[in-house]
N, C-alpha and C positions, 0 to 999 in steps of 0.2 A: 563504565560505559556513560557518558551523560548523553542525555534525551536530544541536542542538538545535533552530534555526533552520530547517535543513532536513526536522527530521522534522513539527516544529506545520504545513509548507507539505502535508506528505506528509498528514497526519489533514484537513486544508482538503479536499485533493484528492480522497483517499475517502469524505468527507463529501458532495463535490459529485458524484462519480459513485457510489455506491454508493448498495444499498437496504437501507432497517428488516427483519429478518426478523422474526419471530414476538416474538423474547424484546426486540425493540429496535434489538439490536444492529446496527452500520451494517455491511454487506459489500459488496466490490467481486471482480472477477475480476481477474487479475492482467495478460490480454489486454488489457481494458479499459485499464486504470492504464498500461499499457505502452503502446499505440497512440492515447492520448491526447494531441493535438497541444498543447497547455497544457502536462502533465506532460513530454511530450517538451524544451520548450523552456525548464523550470522545473529538472530534475535530471540533473545530469551523469551522478547512477551511481546508477541510482534503486534497482537489486537493494542496493547497499552500505545507502542509507540506508533499508529493506526491513529487511535482517539489523539495523543499529543498533537501531531502533522494535522489531523482535520483539526483541533483550535486553532492553532497558530495558521488555517487558510492554507496549508501547502496540500491538503488532499482533498477531495470530498470524495464520497458515497451515504448509499439512504440506508438511514436504522443512525443507532447509536454504539452498538456490540456488533460485531460480529464473531462468529460461530460456526465452526467446521461443520460441513453438511448441510447443514440450516442455511447458510448465503454463502456459497460458491459461487453463485453464477450473479453476485454482486461488482459491480464497476467499481474500481476504486479510480478516481480521474484524478490525475496530477493536474492543480491548477498553476503552480511555479515552474519556470524552466530554467 
């Protein structure tokens, strides 16, 4: 799979699992995304896909590298709809 396709799948999953805040932006906790069975089957390297999406300013989150357990409560915010 190419990176652009993986990022588009990531955006779909964030929309599916996330919630809208008062500003209308969709966000999801990293732990929710990481532990979701569909996401686990879809993405071989979820963290890598997140980093690529962050570099393209499609999503944003605190920090550089997200790790399961340690960063489960980090919000991943969808910047583009």
